N, C-alpha and C positions, 0 to 999 in steps of 0.2 A: 572486889569486881566479880559475881560470881558470872562466867557466860557459856550458853548456853548453842548448839546452831543444828539450823535445820538446813538442811541440803534435802532440794526435790528435783528433779525432774518434772520442769512447763511445760515446752514443746518442741514440734519437729514440725518446719515449713520446707516446702518446696521454695524453691532456691533456680532450678532450670535441670532438664535432665539429666541423675547423676550428681546435683548438689544437695543437701539441704543444711538448711540453719536448726541447729540444733540451743535451744533457751534452756537454765540453770534457773533455780530459785534458790537466794540462799537472803536463809533472814536468822538473824544477832538477840539474842537473845540478854540483856541485861540484868540480872534477874529476873523477873517477872515481865519487867518492860520491854519491848519490839526497840530494838537501836538501829533495826542498819534490816530495811527488807528490798533485794539489787538483786537487777536481773543480771545474766549472764550470756551469753549466747558467741558462740561459736562456729563456722563454716565446716561439715561434716562432705564431703564427695566418694562417693561410689570405691570400696577398694584402701580408706583410709584405715588405720589402725585406733578402732577408741579407745586402745590403754595409752596411746597422745594425745586423744583429744581428753582424754578422762586428768590426766598431770597436769596438762593447758587447767581444764576448770579453776586445779586441783588449787596451779598460779595465781592466776584473779582470782578466785576468791581469797586468798592465804592472803594477798594484798590488799583488799576492804578489812581486812580482819587487823591485821596489821596494823589500819590506819585509824581502826576506830581505840585501838587498843592506845596504839599513842595520844591522839586527841587526849582522850582520857587522861592518860600521863600527865601533863599538861591542866588539863581543866579543873582536875581533882588536886594538883600541886597548893600546898602550903604558900605559896606566895600570891595566888592566884585568890585565893582567900582574905587574904594582907591586903590583897590591893582592895578589894570589895570591900575591907572593913574603915579606910582607908579612904575611902570614897565618900564611903557615907559618912565617914566624921568633918570633913571637910569640903564640898561641897555643899553649896548654897544659895534659898531660894528669891 
């Protein structure tokens, strides 16, 4: 599994005076294949600390990356391949 992360700013949209919705995009590639392309949005208010906003985005995006890695651990497990072999050998038409 050769994962590559591409994280970019996507948009800032006005909600009301002093409040904006900040959206960032996370693309995760496994080799050359894009396996995740997800937007994450958080509210930003005038006076908020940008550093804390960055920490919140990191937490959300890391959770998405970790979920993908957990899914792949199950999907690529040898017992999943064994199940495929068993079913192909034992299903009938």
